[in-house]
N, C-alpha and C positions, 0 to 999 in steps of 0.2 A: 157676049163680053167675057164671061168667065172662061170659055173655051180659048179664046184668044190669049187671055192672060196665062192660062196654063201652058199654051204652046210657047209663049215668049219665055216663060220661066224655064221650060224644058230646054229651049234653044240656049238660053243663058247658061244653064248648067252644063250643057254640052260644050259650049265655047270655053268655059272655065276648065273643064276637064281636059279639053284638047290642048289648051295652053299649058296646063300643068304637066301633061304628058310630053309636050314638045319642047319645053324649056327645062334645062337641067343646069344646076349650078354645082360644079365640082369643087369641093374644098381643097385648099393647099395641102400637098403631101399625099394626094390620092390620084389615081387614074381609073376611069371606068371603061369597061368593055361593052360595046354596043353591038347587038345582033339584030339583023333584019330578017324576019321570017325564019328564025332559027339559025341563021348563018352569020358568021363574023362579018361585021360591016365597017367598024372603025373603033378608034380609041379616043375618048374625049379627055381633055386635060383640065387642070384647075382653071376655074372661071366660068363665064356664062357660055353655054352651048345649046344649040337648037338641033333637035332631032325630029324625025317624022313621026307624029303621033300614030299609034295603033299598028304601025309597021315596024318601027324601031323599038327595041327593048334594051334597057340596061341589064345585061346578064351577070356581070361581075364587077365588084368594086374592090380594087386593089390598093393597099397602102404601099407608097413608094418610099417611105422613110426606112431607116435601118430597123430590121426586125431582130428581136432577141429570141432565140430558140434554145430552150433548156433541153439538154440531152440527159435522159434518165440514167441512174446509176446501174452498172451491170458488172457481172463477174467475168474476169478474163484470166485465162491460164497462160502463163509465161512459158518460155522455151524450156526452163528448168522445172516445169510442172508446179510452180507456185501459183496459188489463187490470190488475185488482187481485185479490189473494188475500185472502179473509176467512173467518173462522170465528166461532163463537159458542158460548155455553153458556146453557141455559135452566133455570130453577128452577120446577117445577110441582108442584101438589098435587092429588091425587084427592079431589074433594068430592062426587061422585055416582057410587059404584061401579057402579050399574046402567048408566048411560050410557057409563061407561068401558069396560065389557066388551061391551055389546050395541050401542053406537052406532058403534063403529069396530073393525076387526079387531085392530090393534095401536096403541094410543094414543101410545105412546112414538115409534114410527117415524112416525106420522102427524104429531105435533108437530114432529119433526125436519124432515120434508119441507116442512111448512107454513112453518117458519122460513126454510129455504133458499130457497124460491121467493119468499117475501115480501121477504127481504133482497136478492135479485137485483132485484126490481122497484123497491125503494127506491133502491138504489145506481145503478140504470140511469137514474134521473131526475136524478142529480147529476153535477157535473163532478168531475174527479179531485181538485183542491184542496179542494173542499167535502166530498168523501167522506172525505178523510184528516183533516179538522179538525172533523168534526161527529159524533163518536161518541154524545154525549148525545142529539142530535136523532134520529139513526138508531135508537137504542135505544128512545126514546119512541114513535116511529112504528111500530116493529116490534111492540112489545108491544100497542099499541092496534089494530094491524091483525089480530093473531091471537087477541085476547081473545074475540071472539064465537064463533069456531070452537071454541075450547077449551072454552067453556061448553057447547056442544052435545055435546061428548064428555065432559062431567062433570069437566072439569079447570079449575083456576085457575092462570093464568100469574102467578107472583109476581114474576119478574124475568127479563129477557133481557139478557145482557151480551155485548158485542162483544169478543172476545179480541184479534184481530189484523185490521188492515186494512193490507196492504202491497202496493205495486206489484209486478208480476211482474218476473222477472229482466231481461227485455229492456227493460221500462219503467224499471226502476231505472237501467240503463245509459244510456238516453236522458235520464233526468232528471239523472244525473251530468254528462253531456255538455253539457246545457243550462245546468246551474249553473256549469260550468267556463267556458262561453262568456259567461255573464252576468258572471262575476267578471272575465274578461278585458276585456269591454266597459267595465266600471266602472273597471278599472285604466287603460285607454286614455283614458277621459274625464278621470280624475284627472291623468294625465300631461299631456294636452292643456291642461287648466286650469292646471296648474303652469307649463307652457311659456309659455302666454298671459300669466299673471300675471308671470313673469319678464321677458318681452319688454316688457310695459307698464312695469314697474319700471325696466328698463334704459333704455327711451326717456325716462321721466321724469327719470332720473338724467343722461342726456345733455342733455336740455333744461335742466335746472337748471345743469349745468356750463357750457353755452353762455351762459346768462344771466349767470352769475357771471364767465365770461371777458370777455363784452361789457362788463359793469359795470366790471371791473378795467381793461380797455383805455380805457374812457371816463375813469376816474379817473386813469390814467396820463397820458392826453393832457392832461387838465385840469392835472395837476400839472406836466407839461412846459411847457404854456402859461404857467402861473403863474411857473415858474422863468425862462422866457425873458423875461417881462414884468419880473420883478425884476432880471434881469441887465441888460436894456435900461435900466431906470430908474437902475440903479447906474452904468452906464457913461456914459450920456448922450452928449455929443459927443466924449468923449476915447476914442480907440481903444485906448489902451495896455492897460487891464485886459483888454479883450476879446482883444487879441493874446496876452496872457499866458495866459489860460484856453485859447485854442485851441492855443497852443504846448505847453502841458502835456498836452492831450488827444492832440495829434499825436505827442508823444514816447512816451506810454503806448502808443498803437496800434502804433507802430513797434517798441516793445519786445516787445509780445505777438506781433507777426508774426515777430520773430526767434527767439522760443521755440517756434514751431510746428514740428511734426515734418515737415510737407511743405515748409517753407522751407529752402533751402540757403544763399542769400546775400541779405543785406539791405543796400541802399545808402542811406545818409543823405545828404541834399543838403548841399552845402558851406556854404551860407548858410541856416541853419534860420530865422533871423529873416525873411529875404526870402520864404522858402517859406510862412511863417505869414502874412506880409503878403499874399501872393498868395491864400491861403485866405480871409483876411479880406476881400480885395477881392471875391472871388467871392460870399462870403456877403452882403456889402453890396449887390452887384448883384442 
């Protein structure tokens, strides 16, 4: 009796193990690769699947949902010998599980390395300014360049996003120095333009002032000439009015001279009338 029980238990265990090995429930979003005696036999899809126990074996379990592959940061030298740091992220989907497992050893690592080498090649053809301002162009070229290789590996590249494109620390310092020099150059140009404009305006102001002074002197001379003509017409041959005017001017001048701080003593002539006549004689001559 005990031997029979042991055999029954052994048979029961064998049956359970056989059923467990023959029944496979694949979760949604996955596909499993089944090999029979080491050779590819088929792909089982989500749901309940039956395989031959002990002959069939689930060799690979692949996720068919979109995969996010982070591409590590790397240094890239641009066409103008500038060093920049860049990294990316790729969104891929396994569309052919057989090619994904048998076409390449590790499709995730393969895609990462393919993106890194292609990204270096694309950025190496660009200048620094173009590389920093052309993310969309780089992304489009990168996706187009790796699409064929990805298909051979049973993958579809849905998107490749450039996360960062930054100059290296030494390059950033050089760019800052260049920007500072450019700002200083612009400031010097602005100051020079301001000084030039100021000099031009000052010269124009002096020219205008000279013109006005000349015009004023001409007008003053004309006024003096007109005044002399009128006085001459008014005096005629009679010198008395002219003597009176000259005497008045003479007395005013002597008065101003006596009030000057530099004058100490002012001597008036004894005969002012004769002195005026003398001036008049000189003027007449």
